mmCIF file as Biopython writes it, N, C-alpha, C and O atoms, coordinates in Angstrom:
data_model
#
loop_
_atom_site.group_PDB
_atom_site.id
_atom_site.type_symbol
_atom_site.label_atom_id
_atom_site.label_alt_id
_atom_site.label_comp_id
_atom_site.label_asym_id
_atom_site.label_entity_id
_atom_site.label_seq_id
_atom_site.pdbx_PDB_ins_code
_atom_site.Cartn_x
_atom_site.Cartn_y
_atom_site.Cartn_z
_atom_site.occupancy
_atom_site.B_iso_or_equiv
_atom_site.auth_seq_id
_atom_site.auth_asym_id
_atom_site.pdbx_PDB_model_num
ATOM 1   N N  . VAL A ? 1  ? 64.189 -56.810 -50.062 1.0 0.0 1  A 1 
ATOM 2   C CA . VAL A ? 1  ? 64.244 -57.185 -51.460 1.0 0.0 1  A 1 
ATOM 3   C C  . VAL A ? 1  ? 65.677 -57.547 -51.811 1.0 0.0 1  A 1 
ATOM 4   O O  . VAL A ? 1  ? 66.602 -56.779 -51.547 1.0 0.0 1  A 1 
ATOM 5   N N  . LYS A ? 2  ? 65.854 -58.695 -52.396 1.0 0.0 2  A 1 
ATOM 6   C CA . LYS A ? 2  ? 67.155 -59.069 -52.958 1.0 0.0 2  A 1 
ATOM 7   C C  . LYS A ? 2  ? 67.015 -58.920 -54.461 1.0 0.0 2  A 1 
ATOM 8   O O  . LYS A ? 2  ? 66.198 -59.585 -55.098 1.0 0.0 2  A 1 
ATOM 9   N N  . TRP A ? 3  ? 67.822 -58.041 -55.008 1.0 0.0 3  A 1 
ATOM 10  C CA . TRP A ? 3  ? 67.698 -57.606 -56.385 1.0 0.0 3  A 1 
ATOM 11  C C  . TRP A ? 3  ? 68.897 -58.114 -57.156 1.0 0.0 3  A 1 
ATOM 12  O O  . TRP A ? 3  ? 70.010 -57.630 -56.952 1.0 0.0 3  A 1 
ATOM 13  N N  . GLU A ? 4  ? 68.696 -59.078 -58.036 1.0 0.0 4  A 1 
ATOM 14  C CA . GLU A ? 4  ? 69.767 -59.682 -58.824 1.0 0.0 4  A 1 
ATOM 15  C C  . GLU A ? 4  ? 69.525 -59.394 -60.305 1.0 0.0 4  A 1 
ATOM 16  O O  . GLU A ? 4  ? 68.421 -58.996 -60.675 1.0 0.0 4  A 1 
ATOM 17  N N  . PRO A ? 5  ? 70.544 -59.588 -61.168 1.0 0.0 5  A 1 
ATOM 18  C CA . PRO A ? 5  ? 70.374 -59.258 -62.589 1.0 0.0 5  A 1 
ATOM 19  C C  . PRO A ? 5  ? 69.203 -59.979 -63.259 1.0 0.0 5  A 1 
ATOM 20  O O  . PRO A ? 5  ? 68.587 -59.421 -64.167 1.0 0.0 5  A 1 
ATOM 21  N N  . ASN A ? 6  ? 68.883 -61.200 -62.836 1.0 0.0 6  A 1 
ATOM 22  C CA . ASN A ? 6  ? 67.814 -61.967 -63.482 1.0 0.0 6  A 1 
ATOM 23  C C  . ASN A ? 6  ? 66.713 -62.417 -62.538 1.0 0.0 6  A 1 
ATOM 24  O O  . ASN A ? 6  ? 65.882 -63.247 -62.905 1.0 0.0 6  A 1 
ATOM 25  N N  . LYS A ? 7  ? 66.699 -61.870 -61.311 1.0 0.0 7  A 1 
ATOM 26  C CA . LYS A ? 7  ? 65.718 -62.336 -60.329 1.0 0.0 7  A 1 
ATOM 27  C C  . LYS A ? 7  ? 65.511 -61.286 -59.240 1.0 0.0 7  A 1 
ATOM 28  O O  . LYS A ? 7  ? 66.457 -60.606 -58.842 1.0 0.0 7  A 1 
ATOM 29  N N  . ILE A ? 8  ? 64.276 -61.157 -58.760 1.0 0.0 8  A 1 
ATOM 30  C CA . ILE A ? 8  ? 63.960 -60.291 -57.629 1.0 0.0 8  A 1 
ATOM 31  C C  . ILE A ? 8  ? 63.250 -61.158 -56.587 1.0 0.0 8  A 1 
ATOM 32  O O  . ILE A ? 8  ? 62.281 -61.849 -56.902 1.0 0.0 8  A 1 
ATOM 33  N N  . THR A ? 9  ? 63.738 -61.118 -55.349 1.0 0.0 9  A 1 
ATOM 34  C CA . THR A ? 9  ? 63.148 -61.894 -54.267 1.0 0.0 9  A 1 
ATOM 35  C C  . THR A ? 9  ? 62.718 -60.939 -53.161 1.0 0.0 9  A 1 
ATOM 36  O O  . THR A ? 9  ? 63.508 -60.106 -52.715 1.0 0.0 9  A 1 
ATOM 37  N N  . PHE A ? 10 ? 61.477 -61.057 -52.718 1.0 0.0 10 A 1 
ATOM 38  C CA . PHE A ? 10 ? 60.923 -60.203 -51.672 1.0 0.0 10 A 1 
ATOM 39  C C  . PHE A ? 10 ? 60.887 -60.982 -50.354 1.0 0.0 10 A 1 
ATOM 40  O O  . PHE A ? 10 ? 60.497 -62.149 -50.312 1.0 0.0 10 A 1 
ATOM 41  N N  . TYR A ? 11 ? 61.302 -60.306 -49.283 1.0 0.0 11 A 1 
ATOM 42  C CA . TYR A ? 11 ? 61.344 -60.909 -47.956 1.0 0.0 11 A 1 
ATOM 43  C C  . TYR A ? 11 ? 60.518 -60.075 -46.990 1.0 0.0 11 A 1 
ATOM 44  O O  . TYR A ? 11 ? 60.391 -58.862 -47.161 1.0 0.0 11 A 1 
ATOM 45  N N  . PHE A ? 12 ? 59.957 -60.723 -45.978 1.0 0.0 12 A 1 
ATOM 46  C CA . PHE A ? 12 ? 59.287 -60.037 -44.876 1.0 0.0 12 A 1 
ATOM 47  C C  . PHE A ? 12 ? 59.742 -60.702 -43.597 1.0 0.0 12 A 1 
ATOM 48  O O  . PHE A ? 12 ? 59.593 -61.914 -43.437 1.0 0.0 12 A 1 
ATOM 49  N N  . ASP A ? 13 ? 60.292 -59.927 -42.689 1.0 0.0 13 A 1 
ATOM 50  C CA . ASP A ? 13 ? 60.848 -60.457 -41.433 1.0 0.0 13 A 1 
ATOM 51  C C  . ASP A ? 13 ? 61.833 -61.590 -41.690 1.0 0.0 13 A 1 
ATOM 52  O O  . ASP A ? 13 ? 61.865 -62.576 -40.954 1.0 0.0 13 A 1 
ATOM 53  N N  . GLY A ? 14 ? 62.635 -61.443 -42.737 1.0 0.0 14 A 1 
ATOM 54  C CA . GLY A ? 14 ? 63.670 -62.420 -43.037 1.0 0.0 14 A 1 
ATOM 55  C C  . GLY A ? 14 ? 63.195 -63.667 -43.761 1.0 0.0 14 A 1 
ATOM 56  O O  . GLY A ? 14 ? 64.008 -64.534 -44.082 1.0 0.0 14 A 1 
ATOM 57  N N  . LYS A ? 15 ? 61.901 -63.779 -44.027 1.0 0.0 15 A 1 
ATOM 58  C CA . LYS A ? 15 ? 61.369 -64.957 -44.712 1.0 0.0 15 A 1 
ATOM 59  C C  . LYS A ? 15 ? 61.032 -64.599 -46.152 1.0 0.0 15 A 1 
ATOM 60  O O  . LYS A ? 15 ? 60.411 -63.569 -46.417 1.0 0.0 15 A 1 
ATOM 61  N N  . GLU A ? 16 ? 61.446 -65.459 -47.082 1.0 0.0 16 A 1 
ATOM 62  C CA . GLU A ? 16 ? 61.145 -65.230 -48.494 1.0 0.0 16 A 1 
ATOM 63  C C  . GLU A ? 16 ? 59.638 -65.333 -48.720 1.0 0.0 16 A 1 
ATOM 64  O O  . GLU A ? 16 ? 59.013 -66.335 -48.372 1.0 0.0 16 A 1 
ATOM 65  N N  . MET A ? 17 ? 59.064 -64.281 -49.310 1.0 0.0 17 A 1 
ATOM 66  C CA . MET A ? 17 ? 57.624 -64.254 -49.546 1.0 0.0 17 A 1 
ATOM 67  C C  . MET A ? 17 ? 57.269 -64.472 -51.020 1.0 0.0 17 A 1 
ATOM 68  O O  . MET A ? 17 ? 56.252 -65.089 -51.337 1.0 0.0 17 A 1 
ATOM 69  N N  . TYR A ? 18 ? 58.121 -63.957 -51.916 1.0 0.0 18 A 1 
ATOM 70  C CA . TYR A ? 18 ? 57.797 -64.022 -53.345 1.0 0.0 18 A 1 
ATOM 71  C C  . TYR A ? 18 ? 59.076 -63.855 -54.143 1.0 0.0 18 A 1 
ATOM 72  O O  . TYR A ? 18 ? 59.958 -63.091 -53.751 1.0 0.0 18 A 1 
ATOM 73  N N  . SER A ? 19 ? 59.185 -64.554 -55.247 1.0 0.0 19 A 1 
ATOM 74  C CA . SER A ? 19 ? 60.342 -64.445 -56.116 1.0 0.0 19 A 1 
ATOM 75  C C  . SER A ? 19 ? 59.868 -64.424 -57.562 1.0 0.0 19 A 1 
ATOM 76  O O  . SER A ? 19 ? 58.927 -65.128 -57.928 1.0 0.0 19 A 1 
ATOM 77  N N  . VAL A ? 20 ? 60.523 -63.614 -58.374 1.0 0.0 20 A 1 
ATOM 78  C CA . VAL A ? 20 ? 60.127 -63.521 -59.780 1.0 0.0 20 A 1 
ATOM 79  C C  . VAL A ? 20 ? 61.387 -63.422 -60.641 1.0 0.0 20 A 1 
ATOM 80  O O  . VAL A ? 20 ? 62.337 -62.722 -60.288 1.0 0.0 20 A 1 
ATOM 81  N N  . ASN A ? 21 ? 61.384 -64.125 -61.763 1.0 0.0 21 A 1 
ATOM 82  C CA . ASN A ? 21 ? 62.475 -63.998 -62.725 1.0 0.0 21 A 1 
ATOM 83  C C  . ASN A ? 21 ? 62.232 -62.737 -63.530 1.0 0.0 21 A 1 
ATOM 84  O O  . ASN A ? 21 ? 61.152 -62.549 -64.089 1.0 0.0 21 A 1 
ATOM 85  N N  . ALA A ? 22 ? 63.229 -61.879 -63.591 1.0 0.0 22 A 1 
ATOM 86  C CA . ALA A ? 22 ? 63.084 -60.610 -64.296 1.0 0.0 22 A 1 
ATOM 87  C C  . ALA A ? 22 ? 64.433 -60.205 -64.867 1.0 0.0 22 A 1 
ATOM 88  O O  . ALA A ? 22 ? 65.429 -60.151 -64.145 1.0 0.0 22 A 1 
ATOM 89  N N  . SER A ? 23 ? 64.465 -59.924 -66.141 1.0 0.0 23 A 1 
ATOM 90  C CA . SER A ? 23 ? 65.696 -59.471 -66.778 1.0 0.0 23 A 1 
ATOM 91  C C  . SER A ? 23 ? 65.737 -57.952 -66.737 1.0 0.0 23 A 1 
ATOM 92  O O  . SER A ? 23 ? 64.854 -57.285 -67.277 1.0 0.0 23 A 1 
ATOM 93  N N  . MET A ? 24 ? 66.762 -57.409 -66.097 1.0 0.0 24 A 1 
ATOM 94  C CA . MET A ? 24 ? 66.885 -55.958 -65.963 1.0 0.0 24 A 1 
ATOM 95  C C  . MET A ? 24 ? 68.179 -55.531 -66.642 1.0 0.0 24 A 1 
ATOM 96  O O  . MET A ? 24 ? 69.252 -55.606 -66.042 1.0 0.0 24 A 1 
ATOM 97  N N  . SER A ? 25 ? 68.082 -55.088 -67.878 1.0 0.0 25 A 1 
ATOM 98  C CA . SER A ? 25 ? 69.273 -54.747 -68.645 1.0 0.0 25 A 1 
ATOM 99  C C  . SER A ? 25 ? 69.708 -53.294 -68.455 1.0 0.0 25 A 1 
ATOM 100 O O  . SER A ? 25 ? 70.820 -52.931 -68.839 1.0 0.0 25 A 1 
ATOM 101 N N  . HIS A ? 26 ? 68.856 -52.465 -67.874 1.0 0.0 26 A 1 
ATOM 102 C CA . HIS A ? 26 ? 69.180 -51.057 -67.659 1.0 0.0 26 A 1 
ATOM 103 C C  . HIS A ? 26 ? 69.491 -50.799 -66.191 1.0 0.0 26 A 1 
ATOM 104 O O  . HIS A ? 26 ? 69.089 -51.572 -65.322 1.0 0.0 26 A 1 
ATOM 105 N N  . ARG A ? 27 ? 70.200 -49.721 -65.917 1.0 0.0 27 A 1 
ATOM 106 C CA . ARG A ? 27 ? 70.521 -49.327 -64.546 1.0 0.0 27 A 1 
ATOM 107 C C  . ARG A ? 27 ? 69.221 -49.086 -63.779 1.0 0.0 27 A 1 
ATOM 108 O O  . ARG A ? 27 ? 68.299 -48.456 -64.297 1.0 0.0 27 A 1 
ATOM 109 N N  . MET A ? 28 ? 69.148 -49.592 -62.538 1.0 0.0 28 A 1 
ATOM 110 C CA . MET A ? 28 ? 67.948 -49.475 -61.725 1.0 0.0 28 A 1 
ATOM 111 C C  . MET A ? 28 ? 68.241 -48.622 -60.493 1.0 0.0 28 A 1 
ATOM 112 O O  . MET A ? 28 ? 69.395 -48.497 -60.083 1.0 0.0 28 A 1 
ATOM 113 N N  . TYR A ? 29 ? 67.194 -48.035 -59.903 1.0 0.0 29 A 1 
ATOM 114 C CA . TYR A ? 29 ? 67.337 -47.158 -58.756 1.0 0.0 29 A 1 
ATOM 115 C C  . TYR A ? 29 ? 66.316 -47.521 -57.685 1.0 0.0 29 A 1 
ATOM 116 O O  . TYR A ? 29 ? 65.259 -48.074 -57.989 1.0 0.0 29 A 1 
ATOM 117 N N  . ILE A ? 30 ? 66.631 -47.210 -56.437 1.0 0.0 30 A 1 
ATOM 118 C CA . ILE A ? 30 ? 65.700 -47.409 -55.334 1.0 0.0 30 A 1 
ATOM 119 C C  . ILE A ? 30 ? 64.887 -46.133 -55.168 1.0 0.0 30 A 1 
ATOM 120 O O  . ILE A ? 30 ? 65.454 -45.045 -55.064 1.0 0.0 30 A 1 
ATOM 121 N N  . ILE A ? 31 ? 63.568 -46.258 -55.141 1.0 0.0 31 A 1 
ATOM 122 C CA . ILE A ? 31 ? 62.677 -45.119 -54.940 1.0 0.0 31 A 1 
ATOM 123 C C  . ILE A ? 31 ? 61.720 -45.471 -53.809 1.0 0.0 31 A 1 
ATOM 124 O O  . ILE A ? 31 ? 61.104 -46.537 -53.828 1.0 0.0 31 A 1 
ATOM 125 N N  . LEU A ? 32 ? 61.588 -44.588 -52.824 1.0 0.0 32 A 1 
ATOM 126 C CA . LEU A ? 32 ? 60.616 -44.780 -51.752 1.0 0.0 32 A 1 
ATOM 127 C C  . LEU A ? 32 ? 59.358 -44.017 -52.120 1.0 0.0 32 A 1 
ATOM 128 O O  . LEU A ? 32 ? 59.407 -42.816 -52.389 1.0 0.0 32 A 1 
ATOM 129 N N  . ASP A ? 33 ? 58.232 -44.715 -52.133 1.0 0.0 33 A 1 
ATOM 130 C CA . ASP A ? 33 ? 56.956 -44.085 -52.443 1.0 0.0 33 A 1 
ATOM 131 C C  . ASP A ? 33 ? 56.012 -44.376 -51.283 1.0 0.0 33 A 1 
ATOM 132 O O  . ASP A ? 33 ? 55.521 -45.495 -51.136 1.0 0.0 33 A 1 
ATOM 133 N N  . LEU A ? 34 ? 55.767 -43.373 -50.470 1.0 0.0 34 A 1 
ATOM 134 C CA . LEU A ? 34 ? 54.931 -43.526 -49.282 1.0 0.0 34 A 1 
ATOM 135 C C  . LEU A ? 34 ? 53.760 -42.560 -49.421 1.0 0.0 34 A 1 
ATOM 136 O O  . LEU A ? 34 ? 53.884 -41.382 -49.088 1.0 0.0 34 A 1 
ATOM 137 N N  . TRP A ? 35 ? 52.641 -43.048 -49.904 1.0 0.0 35 A 1 
ATOM 138 C CA . TRP A ? 35 ? 51.530 -42.192 -50.279 1.0 0.0 35 A 1 
ATOM 139 C C  . TRP A ? 35 ? 50.327 -42.465 -49.392 1.0 0.0 35 A 1 
ATOM 140 O O  . TRP A ? 35 ? 49.976 -43.621 -49.154 1.0 0.0 35 A 1 
ATOM 141 N N  . TYR A ? 36 ? 49.706 -41.422 -48.912 1.0 0.0 36 A 1 
ATOM 142 C CA . TYR A ? 36 ? 48.470 -41.536 -48.132 1.0 0.0 36 A 1 
ATOM 143 C C  . TYR A ? 36 ? 47.280 -41.263 -49.028 1.0 0.0 36 A 1 
ATOM 144 O O  . TYR A ? 36 ? 47.371 -40.486 -49.978 1.0 0.0 36 A 1 
ATOM 145 N N  . GLY A ? 37 ? 46.177 -41.899 -48.726 1.0 0.0 37 A 1 
ATOM 146 C CA . GLY A ? 37 ? 44.946 -41.635 -49.454 1.0 0.0 37 A 1 
ATOM 147 C C  . GLY A ? 37 ? 43.740 -41.926 -48.589 1.0 0.0 37 A 1 
ATOM 148 O O  . GLY A ? 37 ? 43.875 -42.375 -47.451 1.0 0.0 37 A 1 
ATOM 149 N N  . SER A ? 38 ? 42.567 -41.671 -49.125 1.0 0.0 38 A 1 
ATOM 150 C CA . SER A ? 38 ? 41.329 -41.952 -48.401 1.0 0.0 38 A 1 
ATOM 151 C C  . SER A ? 38 ? 40.895 -43.384 -48.718 1.0 0.0 38 A 1 
ATOM 152 O O  . SER A ? 38 ? 41.641 -44.134 -49.348 1.0 0.0 38 A 1 
ATOM 153 N N  . ALA A ? 39 ? 39.704 -43.760 -48.287 1.0 0.0 39 A 1 
ATOM 154 C CA . ALA A ? 39 ? 39.193 -45.100 -48.564 1.0 0.0 39 A 1 
ATOM 155 C C  . ALA A ? 39 ? 39.093 -45.354 -50.064 1.0 0.0 39 A 1 
ATOM 156 O O  . ALA A ? 39 ? 39.228 -46.493 -50.510 1.0 0.0 39 A 1 
ATOM 157 N N  . SER A ? 40 ? 38.858 -44.300 -50.848 1.0 0.0 40 A 1 
ATOM 158 C CA . SER A ? 40 ? 38.752 -44.461 -52.297 1.0 0.0 40 A 1 
ATOM 159 C C  . SER A ? 40 ? 40.123 -44.540 -52.950 1.0 0.0 40 A 1 
ATOM 160 O O  . SER A ? 40 ? 40.222 -44.866 -54.133 1.0 0.0 40 A 1 
ATOM 161 N N  . GLY A ? 41 ? 41.197 -44.243 -52.194 1.0 0.0 41 A 1 
ATOM 162 C CA . GLY A ? 41 ? 42.534 -44.278 -52.759 1.0 0.0 41 A 1 
ATOM 163 C C  . GLY A ? 41 ? 43.064 -42.909 -53.129 1.0 0.0 41 A 1 
ATOM 164 O O  . GLY A ? 41 ? 44.277 -42.701 -53.161 1.0 0.0 41 A 1 
ATOM 165 N N  . THR A ? 42 ? 42.177 -41.976 -53.406 1.0 0.0 42 A 1 
ATOM 166 C CA . THR A ? 42 ? 42.580 -40.622 -53.765 1.0 0.0 42 A 1 
ATOM 167 C C  . THR A ? 42 ? 42.424 -39.715 -52.550 1.0 0.0 42 A 1 
ATOM 168 O O  . THR A ? 42 ? 41.363 -39.715 -51.926 1.0 0.0 42 A 1 
ATOM 169 N N  . PRO A ? 43 ? 43.465 -38.930 -52.191 1.0 0.0 43 A 1 
ATOM 170 C CA . PRO A ? 43 ? 43.320 -38.035 -51.042 1.0 0.0 43 A 1 
ATOM 171 C C  . PRO A ? 43 ? 42.142 -37.075 -51.215 1.0 0.0 43 A 1 
ATOM 172 O O  . PRO A ? 43 ? 41.953 -36.499 -52.286 1.0 0.0 43 A 1 
ATOM 173 N N  . ASP A ? 44 ? 41.350 -36.911 -50.149 1.0 0.0 44 A 1 
ATOM 174 C CA . ASP A ? 44 ? 40.243 -35.957 -50.169 1.0 0.0 44 A 1 
ATOM 175 C C  . ASP A ? 44 ? 40.110 -35.358 -48.766 1.0 0.0 44 A 1 
ATOM 176 O O  . ASP A ? 44 ? 41.037 -35.475 -47.965 1.0 0.0 44 A 1 
ATOM 177 N N  . ASN A ? 45 ? 38.986 -34.725 -48.455 1.0 0.0 45 A 1 
ATOM 178 C CA . ASN A ? 45 ? 38.797 -34.075 -47.150 1.0 0.0 45 A 1 
ATOM 179 C C  . ASN A ? 45 ? 38.788 -35.060 -45.982 1.0 0.0 45 A 1 
ATOM 180 O O  . ASN A ? 45 ? 38.983 -34.648 -44.838 1.0 0.0 45 A 1 
ATOM 181 N N  . SER A ? 46 ? 38.564 -36.359 -46.243 1.0 0.0 46 A 1 
ATOM 182 C CA . SER A ? 46 ? 38.555 -37.348 -45.161 1.0 0.0 46 A 1 
ATOM 183 C C  . SER A ? 46 ? 39.960 -37.883 -44.863 1.0 0.0 46 A 1 
ATOM 184 O O  . SER A ? 46 ? 40.140 -38.614 -43.888 1.0 0.0 46 A 1 
ATOM 185 N N  . THR A ? 47 ? 40.950 -37.537 -45.676 1.0 0.0 47 A 1 
ATOM 186 C CA . THR A ? 47 ? 42.319 -38.008 -45.471 1.0 0.0 47 A 1 
ATOM 187 C C  . THR A ? 47 ? 42.932 -37.289 -44.270 1.0 0.0 47 A 1 
ATOM 188 O O  . THR A ? 47 ? 43.041 -36.063 -44.280 1.0 0.0 47 A 1 
ATOM 189 N N  . PRO A ? 48 ? 43.341 -38.047 -43.216 1.0 0.0 48 A 1 
ATOM 190 C CA . PRO A ? 48 ? 43.956 -37.406 -42.052 1.0 0.0 48 A 1 
ATOM 191 C C  . PRO A ? 48 ? 45.224 -36.653 -42.452 1.0 0.0 48 A 1 
ATOM 192 O O  . PRO A ? 48 ? 45.983 -37.099 -43.313 1.0 0.0 48 A 1 
ATOM 193 N N  . GLN A ? 49 ? 45.436 -35.510 -41.813 1.0 0.0 49 A 1 
ATOM 194 C CA . GLN A ? 49 ? 46.611 -34.697 -42.118 1.0 0.0 49 A 1 
ATOM 195 C C  . GLN A ? 49 ? 47.266 -34.239 -40.830 1.0 0.0 49 A 1 
ATOM 196 O O  . GLN A ? 49 ? 46.690 -34.392 -39.753 1.0 0.0 49 A 1 
ATOM 197 N N  . GLY A ? 50 ? 48.446 -33.688 -40.925 1.0 0.0 50 A 1 
ATOM 198 C CA . GLY A ? 50 ? 49.137 -33.138 -39.775 1.0 0.0 50 A 1 
ATOM 199 C C  . GLY A ? 50 ? 50.080 -34.117 -39.117 1.0 0.0 50 A 1 
ATOM 200 O O  . GLY A ? 50 ? 50.251 -35.242 -39.588 1.0 0.0 50 A 1 
ATOM 201 N N  . LYS A ? 51 ? 50.702 -33.683 -38.012 1.0 0.0 51 A 1 
ATOM 202 C CA . LYS A ? 51 ? 51.713 -34.495 -37.331 1.0 0.0 51 A 1 
ATOM 203 C C  . LYS A ? 51 ? 51.172 -35.820 -36.810 1.0 0.0 51 A 1 
ATOM 204 O O  . LYS A ? 51 ? 51.922 -36.793 -36.726 1.0 0.0 51 A 1 
ATOM 205 N N  . GLY A ? 52 ? 49.897 -35.885 -36.458 1.0 0.0 52 A 1 
ATOM 206 C CA . GLY A ? 52 ? 49.318 -37.121 -35.951 1.0 0.0 52 A 1 
ATOM 207 C C  . GLY A ? 52 ? 49.214 -38.208 -37.005 1.0 0.0 52 A 1 
ATOM 208 O O  . GLY A ? 52 ? 49.039 -39.379 -36.669 1.0 0.0 52 A 1 
ATOM 209 N N  . ASN A ? 53 ? 49.316 -37.848 -38.243 1.0 0.0 53 A 1 
ATOM 210 C CA . ASN A ? 53 ? 49.228 -38.807 -39.340 1.0 0.0 53 A 1 
ATOM 211 C C  . ASN A ? 53 ? 50.478 -38.688 -40.214 1.0 0.0 53 A 1 
ATOM 212 O O  . ASN A ? 53 ? 50.390 -38.487 -41.426 1.0 0.0 53 A 1 
ATOM 213 N N  . SER A ? 54 ? 51.626 -38.815 -39.583 1.0 0.0 54 A 1 
ATOM 214 C CA . SER A ? 54 ? 52.868 -38.710 -40.335 1.0 0.0 54 A 1 
ATOM 215 C C  . SER A ? 54 ? 53.874 -39.718 -39.814 1.0 0.0 54 A 1 
ATOM 216 O O  . SER A ? 54 ? 53.694 -40.274 -38.731 1.0 0.0 54 A 1 
ATOM 217 N N  . PHE A ? 55 ? 54.905 -39.952 -40.558 1.0 0.0 55 A 1 
ATOM 218 C CA . PHE A ? 55 ? 56.005 -40.794 -40.125 1.0 0.0 55 A 1 
ATOM 219 C C  . PHE A ? 55 ? 57.262 -40.312 -40.827 1.0 0.0 55 A 1 
ATOM 220 O O  . PHE A ? 55 ? 57.199 -39.596 -41.827 1.0 0.0 55 A 1 
ATOM 221 N N  . GLU A ? 56 ? 58.394 -40.713 -40.292 1.0 0.0 56 A 1 
ATOM 222 C CA . GLU A ? 56 ? 59.678 -40.337 -40.858 1.0 0.0 56 A 1 
ATOM 223 C C  . GLU A ? 56 ? 60.463 -41.599 -41.194 1.0 0.0 56 A 1 
ATOM 224 O O  . GLU A ? 56 ? 60.406 -42.593 -40.470 1.0 0.0 56 A 1 
ATOM 225 N N  . VAL A ? 57 ? 61.179 -41.546 -42.278 1.0 0.0 57 A 1 
ATOM 226 C CA . VAL A ? 57 ? 62.102 -42.618 -42.628 1.0 0.0 57 A 1 
ATOM 227 C C  . VAL A ? 57 ? 63.468 -42.162 -42.151 1.0 0.0 57 A 1 
ATOM 228 O O  . VAL A ? 57 ? 64.030 -41.206 -42.684 1.0 0.0 57 A 1 
ATOM 229 N N  . ASN A ? 58 ? 64.002 -42.844 -41.148 1.0 0.0 58 A 1 
ATOM 230 C CA . ASN A ? 58 ? 65.296 -42.461 -40.585 1.0 0.0 58 A 1 
ATOM 231 C C  . ASN A ? 58 ? 66.453 -42.843 -41.491 1.0 0.0 58 A 1 
ATOM 232 O O  . ASN A ? 58 ? 67.431 -42.103 -41.598 1.0 0.0 58 A 1 
ATOM 233 N N  . TYR A ? 59 ? 66.348 -43.984 -42.139 1.0 0.0 59 A 1 
ATOM 234 C CA . TYR A ? 59 ? 67.416 -44.405 -43.034 1.0 0.0 59 A 1 
ATOM 235 C C  . TYR A ? 59 ? 66.931 -45.540 -43.925 1.0 0.0 59 A 1 
ATOM 236 O O  . TYR A ? 59 ? 65.941 -46.207 -43.622 1.0 0.0 59 A 1 
ATOM 237 N N  . VAL A ? 60 ? 67.628 -45.745 -45.004 1.0 0.0 60 A 1 
ATOM 238 C CA . VAL A ? 60 ? 67.412 -46.868 -45.911 1.0 0.0 60 A 1 
ATOM 239 C C  . VAL A ? 60 ? 68.770 -47.529 -46.093 1.0 0.0 60 A 1 
ATOM 240 O O  . VAL A ? 60 ? 69.761 -46.855 -46.374 1.0 0.0 60 A 1 
ATOM 241 N N  . ARG A ? 61 ? 68.813 -48.819 -45.938 1.0 0.0 61 A 1 
ATOM 242 C CA . ARG A ? 61 ? 70.075 -49.544 -46.118 1.0 0.0 61 A 1 
ATOM 243 C C  . ARG A ? 61 ? 70.043 -50.302 -47.435 1.0 0.0 61 A 1 
ATOM 244 O O  . ARG A ? 61 ? 69.024 -50.880 -47.814 1.0 0.0 61 A 1 
ATOM 245 N N  . ALA A ? 62 ? 71.164 -50.288 -48.116 1.0 0.0 62 A 1 
ATOM 246 C CA . ALA A ? 62 ? 71.323 -51.060 -49.348 1.0 0.0 62 A 1 
ATOM 247 C C  . ALA A ? 62 ? 72.716 -51.645 -49.359 1.0 0.0 62 A 1 
ATOM 248 O O  . ALA A ? 62 ? 73.689 -50.960 -49.044 1.0 0.0 62 A 1 
ATOM 249 N N  . TRP A ? 63 ? 72.810 -52.911 -49.722 1.0 0.0 63 A 1 
ATOM 250 C CA . TRP A ? 63 ? 74.098 -53.596 -49.806 1.0 0.0 63 A 1 
ATOM 251 C C  . TRP A ? 63 ? 74.291 -54.102 -51.210 1.0 0.0 63 A 1 
ATOM 252 O O  . TRP A ? 63 ? 73.335 -54.475 -51.889 1.0 0.0 63 A 1 
ATOM 253 N N  . GLN A ? 64 ? 75.527 -54.112 -51.639 1.0 0.0 64 A 1 
ATOM 254 C CA . GLN A ? 64 ? 75.859 -54.705 -52.933 1.0 0.0 64 A 1 
ATOM 255 C C  . GLN A ? 64 ? 76.497 -56.053 -52.668 1.0 0.0 64 A 1 
ATOM 256 O O  . GLN A ? 64 ? 77.535 -56.134 -52.011 1.0 0.0 64 A 1 
ATOM 257 N N  . PHE A ? 65 ? 75.875 -57.121 -53.179 1.0 0.0 65 A 1 
ATOM 258 C CA . PHE A ? 65 ? 76.429 -58.469 -53.019 1.0 0.0 65 A 1 
ATOM 259 C C  . PHE A ? 65 ? 77.596 -58.648 -53.971 1.0 0.0 65 A 1 
ATOM 260 O O  . PHE A ? 65 ? 77.542 -58.227 -55.127 1.0 0.0 65 A 1 
ATOM 261 N N  . GLN A ? 66 ? 78.628 -59.264 -53.484 1.0 0.0 66 A 1 
ATOM 262 C CA . GLN A ? 66 ? 79.817 -59.506 -54.318 1.0 0.0 66 A 1 
ATOM 263 C C  . GLN A ? 66 ? 79.851 -60.944 -54.793 1.0 0.0 66 A 1 
ATOM 264 O O  . GLN A ? 66 ? 80.775 -61.337 -55.506 1.0 0.0 66 A 1 
#
């Protein structure tokens, strides 16, 4: 994601996928939301659990463009 004061551009594998004009006048933050759910979207008894159904985020990189 390239996050600019008046525009947000989303990339996948280095290729621009989507861009939107957006005015962001307030301070913004990066939040990682990695949620598991069942086929219905809400976790239930069919939602896999434990180490076999987990992942770790080793790092997140963010750069400030000058």
